[in-house]
C-alpha positions, 0 to 999 in steps of 0.5 A: 296557928295550926298546919303552918306549912300547909297553910303557908304553901296554899297562900303562896300558891294563891298569891302566885296564881292570882298575882298573874291575873292582877289580883290583890294578895290575901294580905291586902283584900280578902276577896278578888272578883275573877269575872263579871257577868253583867246583864242590863236592860236599857230604857226606851227613854229616861235613865232607869236601868234594870241590872243583874250582875253575877260575880265569880269571886275568889277567896284570898284570905279570911273574911265572912263579908264581901263588900261591893261598891255600889251607889244610888241604885236599889238592890232587890235580891242577892244570891250566893251560889244560887241561893238567897242570902242576907245582905246589908245596903248602905249609901256606898256599898253592898255587904253580902254574908259569905261565911259559908262559901267555898274558896270560889263562889258566885254572887248574883245581884239584882238591882236597878234605878235611875243612873246619875253617873258612871253610865252617862245617859242623855240625848245627842244634838239631834235629840237621840237617846244615848248612853256611854260608860265613863267610869274613871276613876271610881265611878263604875260603882254608880252602875256596876256592883264591883270592887271598884279599885284598879288593883282588882282586875277581872274578865267581863261579859255584857248582855244588853237589851236595848231598842234596836235603833241603838248600836251596842258596843262594849269591851272584847269580842261581839258574841251575839246580836239578836233582834227579839220578836216585835210585839204585835198590836192588832188594833194599833192602839199602843202606837208603833211597837218598839223593837228590841235587840239583845247584844252580848260582848265578852272581854276574856282578859282581866281589866279594872272596873274603871275600864268596863264600859258599854256604848248604846247609841245610833252610831255608824260603823266604819271599818278601819281594815286589817291592821297590825297583823302579826303583832296581836296577842290573839291570832291574826290581825287586830280588827279596828272600827270607828263608830260615829254619829250619822252626821259625822260619817263624812269625816271617817276615817280622818286621822283614824286612818293611822290607827293600824300604823299606831297599833303596829308601832306599839306592838313591835316596840312593846309587845303584842296588842293585848285585846280582841279588837280595838274600837274608836267611838264618838261618845259623851266621855267627860275627858278628851279621850278615855282608854277603855280596854278595846273600846276607846271613847272620844269626846263628842265635841272633837268630831263636831269640830275638826276630828281627832288628831294623831297625838290623841289617838296614839295616846289612848291607844298606848293606854291599851298596853299601859294602864289597861293591860298593865294597870297601876296597883295604887292610884298614887302611881298613876304616872305608870299609865298617863306618863307612859301614854304621854311619852309613847304617843310622843314616840309615835309622833316622832315615828310618823312625822320625824324626830323634830315632832318628838323634840318639839313635843318634849320642848313644849311639855318642858316649858309648861313643867318648869312653870308649874306650881303643882310640879314644884310642890308635889311629887309624881308618885303622890300617895297622899293625894285623896282627890283622885281627879286631882291626879290628872295633872302635869305630874302624872302626864307630862313630867311622867313622860319626861321621866321616861325620856330621861331614863332612856338617856340615862341607860341607853335605848337597849336597856330602856326598851328592853326593860320596858318590854320585860316590865310589860311581859311580867305584868300584862293583864295584872298590876304593877307599882313603880318599883316593878318598872325600876327592877326591870330596867335595872336588870337590863342596865346592870346597875342600881337606879333607885337614886334616879327614880327617887329624885325624879318621882318621889320629890317635887321639882325640876333641875335649875341649872346655871352654866358657864365655861372657860378655856385653859390655854395652858392645859388645853382644857375646857372647864364647864361649870354647872351650878344648881339652884337652891329651890330644890335639892341638887340633881344627879344627871347627865347633861349633853352639851354641843361644843363647836370647835375653832374650825366650826365642827360640832360634837356632843359631850355628855357631862356627868353632874353629881347631886351637888350645888356646884360641879366643874367638868373638864373636857380636853381640847386642843384649842378654845371652842367657838361656842357651847350649847347646853342640852341641844337635843332636849334631854334634861328636865331643867331650866337653863341659865348662862352665866 
């Protein structure tokens, strides 16, 4: 190796700069897409699109071939820094020769064809043409030449030419909405001419490809007002809008009237809202809701029934912080997205409807988790799972949320929320792994938490606790015995118990239980207790049996 010090210094600077933008390091991938400039022409009918994608690419390490994910569609031309270049097309990718390129270069891809997935094209219940991006987990490659992985985040611009009767919404800020001159047909032989509009949007924050979307449909816009002033990363307030089909306009705003309160609550709890605006759209997503950055898509059926509820809106909005701005670097750490959204939406419900709403949410989730075969057989951090859709399970969502709840009980509110804010600030607009979260909370708590993360995230199961107690009248001691089941290894945990004394007064004692099959904890008491209730506040992910 030659010029070792200079090379290592350059690599270190590149790693530092691009880690802040969510880029992989040179050791993991030789190229990083910095920006996508995507131009699409949508059809009047049918599913055939014409596209031009201009990618600004940063070289992160040695490599002479840029591999882009792209399925189904036909590539007609590729240019490197404005000049035609050789490329190889196979069933799953586009490979571009970039051996002579500088450290930063552009690749332009002209492509098109009938889209089969990713951009969902169809008709609504009234027979109107519509299209909605729906990329999760790795379906962006079905219509966007991209590095289709959450570790590679980029800014994106959209330029969409579509019939003027469709409203086009996308990530970021609206830059332009320009009707084109309508073609003239002097003798009327061609029928009524189609009017076209060019719409441009710009997302200036780096996001993963699975979050890059457009909507093109005859949607009605409903302004949700001035929201979350003072807790936005951009100056001023957070503009929010609701877009619905014309026949659903009577339902606006419904529970979306809470959208401002939801953003403000998370903004003050975690950090400023990270994007230029937040739109909520009735769409054709295959999910109940999809957290596309600054443009959340909700399932059409929700609007045609009773409308979205506050929990769903809060869940998808929480993703703007966790999943969108701070993105899991590897799919096996999906709980950093879904577990966070699950717990923080529950926190919002507690904020909006009282503590009983939070406790009820946690209790219902626990009832399902202790019966789940998936929870019993697989860990939350599931790096061996290759079926990405299978990661959308109760480990990533409910157990991930419960882990955060127990972490909060373990370290206290100050260290927990302080650590979350530090984690967010360090990794926003970038990517993170579970150990990044652990390090942030450990620093606030001032102690090692590897044991906590390992036992709850890296092995399957829940705690199975059998409790009993006796009172020693001679020593005036309450002895609480906790035995752990044999199905899973014993857990180290804090177990709250509510002790009611002879006079009827109740106090809560937190018992420190070691990772052992049987533990006996002694609590001094002047007289025998009247009753003992285990986990009265719903703080431990466990089954409970009284012996």
